[in-house]
BAVEX-176122 format. One record per residue: z, x, y of N, C-alpha, C, O, CB in turn. Coordinates in steps of 0.1 Angstrom, whole numbers, plus 5000, padded with zeros to 4 digits. Glycine has a CB too. Layout:
<lumpas>
ZXYZXYZXYZXYZXY
...
</lumpas>
This chain:
<lumpas>
913770493494912870533491911370463503910270513508913070503475
912070333505910770283509910670283527909570283533910570123502
912170303533912670343540912170503547911970523559913670323536
911970563539911370763538909970773545909370833554910870833518
909570623533907270603532907170543551906170553558906270353514
908270503553908070383563908070463575907070463583909170263562
909270523577908770643587907970793585907670843596909770683594
907770853576906670913579905470853581905170773572906570993572
904470883595903670903590902070953599902071003610903870803583
901070933591900171053590899071033595899170923598899971093579
898071063598896671073606895471163600895271283602896871133620
894571063591893971113582892571253592892071233603893370973572
892371333585890671413587889271423582888971513575890671513586
888471333586887071353579885871333577885571223582887071343573
885271363574884171403576883071413564882871483554884471523581
882271293569880871233566881971163556881871193544879271323560
882971073563882970963548884370983540885470913539881471003535
884071093534885771183533886271243537885871333543886271243528
888071223533888571263540889871393534890871373526888771143546
889571503540888671653540891071713545891671813542886471683562
891571633550892771683551893871573557893671513568892671823559
894871543551896071423563897071523572897371633567897571273552
897771473586898171583593898971443590898771333587897671673607
900571553591901771443587902671473603903571543605902971503569
901971393611902171453628903671373626904471413635900671373645
904271273618905771283621906271253605905771183596906271163634
907671323606907771393591908971353592909771353602907471573588
909171293577910971293577911571383565911271363553911571113572
912171463567912171583565914171583568914871533575910971663576
914371703554915971713560915671793568914671863566917371753552
916971813583917671913587916972073591916472143600918471903577
917672083570917372213569916472293571916672413573917472233563
915072213571913172263569913472243581913772133578911572183561
913672253592912972293602911872183604910672213600912472443600
911972083607910971893608910571923615911171953625911471733612
908971923614907771963621906271913616906071893604907772103621
904971873626904171853620903471943614903472063618903771793626
902671893600901871983594900571883586900371763585902972073583
899572033579899171943574898571933557897972033553898171923583
898871853549899171893533898671673528899171563532901771993529
897971683522896971763516895371833520894271773522896771683506
895471913521893972033528892971983520893371883513893872243524
892172003518890571963503889672033503889472083514889571823503
889372053499887772113499886971993495887471893491887472243487
885372033497884771893504884471803486884071683486882871923517
884771903471885071853461886271793463886271673462885071933452
887371863467888971693461889671853463890471853473889271553435
889571983456890372053454891672043468891472023480889672193450
892972063460893872063462893672183476892372183476894572083450
894072263487894572393492895772413500895672523506893772443498
896772353503897572373500899272303493899672213486897272413508
899472363497900772353489902472263499902872323509901072533486
903172183496903772123507905472133500905472103488902871953510
906472153504907672213497907872283485908572233477908472133496
907672323485907472393464908472423466909072413477906272543455
909172473451910372523451911372613457912572603462910272553443
910072723454910672863463911472873477912472933481909472953467
910072743485910272813497910272643506909472613515908672963501
911272573502910672403502910772413519909772353524912172233492
911072443524910772453540908972523548908572543559912072563545
908372533532907372573537905872473538905072483528907272693532
905772403546905172243546903572273549903072233559905972113561
902772343540901372303542901072413550901372533549900972153549
900272343560899272443576900172363587900272243591896872393580
901072503589901872433605901872533613901172633612903472373605
902872523624903172583636905072633631905972553633902872453652
905172733627907172803628907272893633906572993632908072853615
908372853640908973013647910373013640911372953639909273023666
909873133635911573123626913173163638914373133636911573313610
912373233651913273263660912973233678912573323684913473413657
913173113687913073113697914373033701914972933697911773063700
914473143711915873113721917373063712918272993716915372973733
917173133698918273113690918272983678918772943668919473103701
917172953687916772813673915972853664915072933667915772663677
916272823651915472803640914472693634914672623625916172813633
912872713644911972633641911072663628910072603625911172623651
911672763621911272793605911072703594910072653588912172873600
912972713591913472683581914172743576914472863578912872653575
914672653566915872823554916572853563916672803574915073013547
917372973556918273083560917573153576916373173578918273213545
918673153584918373253595919073453591920073503586919373163611
917873513596917873663592918373743603917773753614916373723589
919973803599920273763616920873983609921374033599922073543623
920474033624920674233620921774253617922674223625920374353632
921974333603923574393597923974283585924674323576925074393612
923274103584924374103574922973963567922973843563926674053582
921974043567920173943561920173803568920473773580920073883541
919473693552919673593557920673543553921173573542918973533557
921173433562922473363561922473213568921773213578923373463568
922973123566922772973563923572963581924573033584923872873544
923072893590923372873603923072743607921972713607922872963611
924272643613923172523615922372573628922772553639923972353619
921372623626920972633643919272563643918372603650921172833650
919172463633917872453633917472323644918072233650917372433617
916172353643915272263654914772223648914972223636914572293665
913172133654912971983650911171973661911271973674914771843658
910571973659909471953668908471793666907671753658908372093665
909071723679908571583680907771543687908071523699909171513681
906471493680904871453686905471313698905971203695903471373668
905171373710905471313722904171223727904371103725905871413732
902971253732902271123728900871213722900871333724901970993741
899571123715898071173719897671133730897971043738896971133710
896371283730895971313736894571283734893871273744896471403738
894271263723892771223715892571173693892771273685891671413719
892471093690892871083680891670993675891470873679894271043680
890471073664889371013665889471023649890671023645888271083675
888371033635888171083627888071213627888771243618887371033623
887471353634888071513630888571523643887871593649887071653626
889271483648889771563664891371483670891771373673888071523680
891971623670892971483669894071563683894071693684894171443646
894471533689895171623702896171563703895971443701894571633717
897771603707898871543709899871673718899571793717899471473694
901071603725901671663734902771663721902871573712901971603750
903671833723904771783711905871863721905671933731904571843691
907071823715908571873720909071963710909171933698909771743722
909572123717911072153699911772163706911872223716911472293686
912572063696914072023706914972033700915071943692914471903712
916272173702917272273689918172133688917972023693918572453696
919272193678919772093676920672053688921171943685920372103664
921172113704921672013702920871933720921171913732923572043699
919971913714919171783721918471813733917871733741920171663724
918571923734917672003747916272063742915872143734918572133753
915571983752913672093745913672223745914372253755911872073755
913272323739913572443739911672483747911272583753914272503720
910872363743909372393745909072293742909772233733908572503738
907472233753907072223748905272233743904872333750907572163750
904572203737903472203734902372073731902471953726903572283725
900772203739899572123735899072203721899372323718898372123749
898372103713898172083700896472023701896271933710899371963693
895772073695894172033694894172063675894672163669892772163707
893471953671892472003657891471923657891371803659893071993643
890172053651889571933645889271963632890172013626888371893651
887971933625887271943615886471923618886271823625887371903605
885072043613884072073624883472143602883872223594884572223644
882072013602881072053589880372203590880072253602879771933587
880072263580879972383582878672363567877572363572881672483582
878672353554877372353549878272273539879472263539876372493547
877272233529877272123515877672203507877072193496875872043508
879172403507880572413504881372443513882372523511880772483495
880972383527882772443531882372373546881272333550883272673531
884072363552883872263563885172383572885872463566884272043559
885072373587886672473593887272363597886672253601886472623607
888972413596889572403606889972463619890172583619890072393601
889972393631889972443643890972423648891072323656889272403650
891972503647893772493652893972553665893772673666894872563642
894372503673894272543685896172533690896872483681892972433695
897072583705897872523704898572593712898572713709898272493694
899072543722899672683739900972583740901072463742898372693761
902072703736902972683741903772663756903472773761903272743736
904372603763905072683774906872613780907372503781903872663788
907272753781909072723779908872623791908072603800910472863783
910772573780911672453793912672513792913772463795911872273791
912472623786914472693796913672773811912572803816915872913782
915372753812915372723831915172913833914872973843917672623840
915572973821915173133821914573193815914273143805915773193820
913973353816913173433800913673323787914773263788914073633795
912873323778913073243763912673383757911873453763911873063757
913073413747912573443735912373423724912973333718912773483732
910673533716909973493703910173553699910073673703908973453700
910873503680911973653677911673623663911273513659914073653682
911973763652911473713637912173803632912873873638910073713631
911873793619913173903609912774023612913574113615913373913591
911774043611910774203613911174253626910974373627908774173614
911874193637912374233650913174293646913574413648912774143660
913674203640915274233634915574313626916674303621915874133628
914374433623914774483616914574503598914774593590915674453622
914174393597913874343578911874383581911074313586914274063572
911874523575910974553571909474443569909874353561911574593562
908674433571907474333570907574223571906574173565906874323560
908274133576909574043575908973953593909573873598911574153575
907774013597907273923610907073823603906073843596906073963620
907673713602905773573602906373503608907573513609904973473587
905573383617905673313625904773303637904373393644906773323628
904373153635903073063640902473063633902973083622902173093650
901273033634900272903627900473003614900373123613898172863634
900772883603900672963585900872823573901372713571902573113582
900272913567899672823557899872883544899372983539898272793558
900772783541901272803524899872763514899472643516902872653519
899472793508897772773498898772783485899772853482896072953498
898072663479897672633459897172723453895972743453896472523453
897972813447897372863437897272813423896372853417897772973437
898372703416897672693406898372733398899572743396896772743405
896772753387896372803374895772943381896173053377895272703365
894772943391894173033399894673123399895873113403893973003409
893973293393893673433403892973443418891873443421892673543395
894573443427893473493439893573683446894273783444893973363456
892873653450891973793454892473793470892673683475889773783452
892773903476893473883492892273963497892274083493895373963496
891373923504890273993515890074013526890173903532889473963515
889874073533889374113545888674213550888774323544890074123551
887774203563887374373570887674503559888874553558888674393587
886674563553886974673548888074693535888074793527887274743559
888674613534889674683522889674473516889074363520891974813530
890974523503891774393502892374443491892074523483890974253500
893774343493895074333486896374293498896274293510895374483478
896974273494897974243506898674393507899374383518899174093502
898874523503898774653509898674693517899274783523898374713507
896974613521896374653529895874583541894974603549895774713524
896474493538896274383550897374323557897174253567895574273547
898974373549899674243557899674333562899274443558900874153556
900174313576899874363587898674383593898974393606900174443586
897974383592896974443598896474323608896774203606895774503588
895674383619895474343630893674303631893174263642896074443640
892774313618891674283617891174113623891974023624891574333604
889774083625889473933628889473843619889373723623888473913631
889473873606889773773598890573813582891173923582888373723596
890673743573891173763559890873593553890773473557893173833559
890873683537890573593525891173553521892073633518890073613516
891373393516891873383505890873343490890773213490892873293509
890173403479889173393468889773353452890173413442888573543467
889673193456891173183440889873133431889173033433893073003440
889873233420888873213410889973113397891173093399888273403404
889173063385890172983381889672833379888472823376891172983390
890472723380889272623379890172483393891172423397889072543356
888572493394888372423402888472553420889072513430889572283399
887872673420887672773422887472693440887072593444886472843413
888072813446887972773468888672903466889372983459889172583479
888072893481888473003492888472963510887472923516887173153489
889772983515890173003525889973093537891173123539890773003522
889473143544888973253554889573183566889273083573887173283554
890773333566890773253583890973383594891273503592892473123587
890773293604889073383617889973373628890173253632886973283622
890673463634890773463648890073543658889873663662891973493650
889373383662888173353674888273453686887373523691888373203682
890173443689889973423704890073603704890073663715891473303713
890273673694890473813695891873843700892173933707889473883703
892773733696894173773696894673893689895973913690894973673691
894173983683894474063670896374033664896774113656894274253676
896873963666898073943662898274013643897574013633898073753666
898874043644898974103629898873953618898973833622900774193626
898573983609897873883593899773943586900474043584895474023578
899873843585900873813572900573743566900273623568902073763574
900373833552900173763536900973803525901573903523898973793532
900973693517901673733506900373673497899273633499903473673505
901073673488899473643467900473703455899973713444897173813465
902073753458902073803448903073683441902673633430902573943449
904573623447905173553445904873423445905273343437905873583450
903973403458902873303463902273283468901473323459902973243465
901573253477899973223480900173213497900773113500899273033471
899873283507900773253516899973283531899873403530902073343513
899273253544898573373555899073373572898673273578896573343555
899473403576899673333588899473513600899473643599901773213587
899473383609899173493623899973543632899773513644898273463633
900973603628902273743632902273683651901273703657901573993628
903573603657903173643672904073693672903873783679902873563682
905573703667906373923667907174003653908274003647908173933680
905874043653906074113643906874213642907474223631905274143641
906874273650908074383648909074373660910274393661907374553648
908174333670908974323679909174173688908274083687908774433686
910174163697910574023697909574053723909374123732913473983690
909673903716909073923734909373783741909673693734907073943737
909373783752910173733762909273623775908373673782910873863769
909473523775908473463782909273333796910073253794907273393768
908473373808909173333819908673183815907673153807908873403835
909873073824909572943827908172883830907372923839910372923837
908072813823906172743818905172823814903872803815905172683832
905872933807904573063799904372973787904372853788905273253793
904073033775903773093767902973123755901773093758904473103767
903073153742901673163735900673013739900872893742901973163717
899273133736898773063732897373073722896473133728898873013741
897073053712896473083697895072963697894772863704897873043683
894473023686893672943687893173023669893073143668892672933703
893072973661892872983644892272903640892572783643893972983634
891072953632889472833619890272883608890872983606887072893618
890072793604890172853582889072743581889072623579892372793566
888272823583886772823566887672773555888772833554886073033558
887572623543887572573533886472573527885672483531887872483535
885872663516885272643505885272603495886372613489885172693504
884572563488884672543475884272703463883572793467883472403473
884572703457884272863445884772973457884872983469882072903438
884873053444885873183448884173313451883373373444887473253428
884273303466883973343472883673533478884473553487884373273475
882973643474883373763478883073813484882073763489883473833474
883573973491884174013496882974063510883274083522884974083488
881074063500880173963513880173863519880173833531879273933512
880273793507880073633514881373593523881073543534879873493499
882373593521883773593531883073643544882973563553885273703526
882573773544882573813557881273803569881173813581882773923554
880573783556879173683564879973523571880073473582877573623546
880373503562881273333567882173363583882273303593882973293551
882673483579883473453593882873523600883573563609884873473595
881473603601880573633609880173503616880373443626879473723603
879273483604879073323615880073233622879673203634878473213606
881273173618882073083624882373123635882273063645883073053619
882973263634882973363652881973353659882273323671882873533653
880173373656879473383663879373243673879273223685878673423655
879573123657879372973666879972913675879772823683879272873660
881373003669883072963677883173003690884072973697884573053669
881873113696882473253706882373113720881473113729880873463708
883373033720883572963738885273003746886173073742883372733737
885072943755886172953767887272893756886972793748885772843786
888672973756889372893747890372753761890272773773890573033736
890772693758890972563765891872573761891972453763890272453765
892972603755894672623754894872533750895972493752895572623765
894072443740894672333739894672273722895172163719893872233750
</lumpas>
């Protein structure tokens, strides 16, 4: 246990002297979980934890992270791999995301390069990632998460998902947040409607989780760069939100190319309603309307 604690490296994100998130930039995890840097715990300004890591139902769900179920045949999501015609099967194809070097490291901003490495030790992707904590008001703050991927393959590199292989509605992969429901009741909100049936696979500018009960909280996920990736939304067996890169179709990138994305997540105390979440999404989007630097 002491060895494991020593191997794990984290960096706090702080606002006003209070830690609002821990970034585990060097985890120590079994290969079956596709080890990768992740944010956990993420907290509201009042200190309520709004992420969950390694829950018993999905051990490979690691707070807030970037994960892909299939990049060039490598599983960077964790757990079983979906194979067309066979379903989810265990395969020895798990990759790992490794920290390469820091570009910035302050109380409120983290930026680093990563390498996505396959089970054979070969680099599949290079990534630049920037994570920033920004104050909003006395009840909320914003987590600004940007990433840019660059293929290290010699030829075309395919990004895929179970959804792209025929499993309807399972197009997960990309930025993903496993939320901490606890004893709360959670509403799924979005532009013009609510509920998983309406929002799962939708392409609106934002979706939100509003949790009422003990220590209520709200998370608003905003596609500020207007990439229009379908939202992967779960609210029954577990609560989570992701912006999916390969929802129903796989895609390939050329050497040195890859997806660039930016998602801002508002972390607020209190269970906000539809109008409040819509207004919050609009104000944050307007304030964040700046060029995407891809990092």
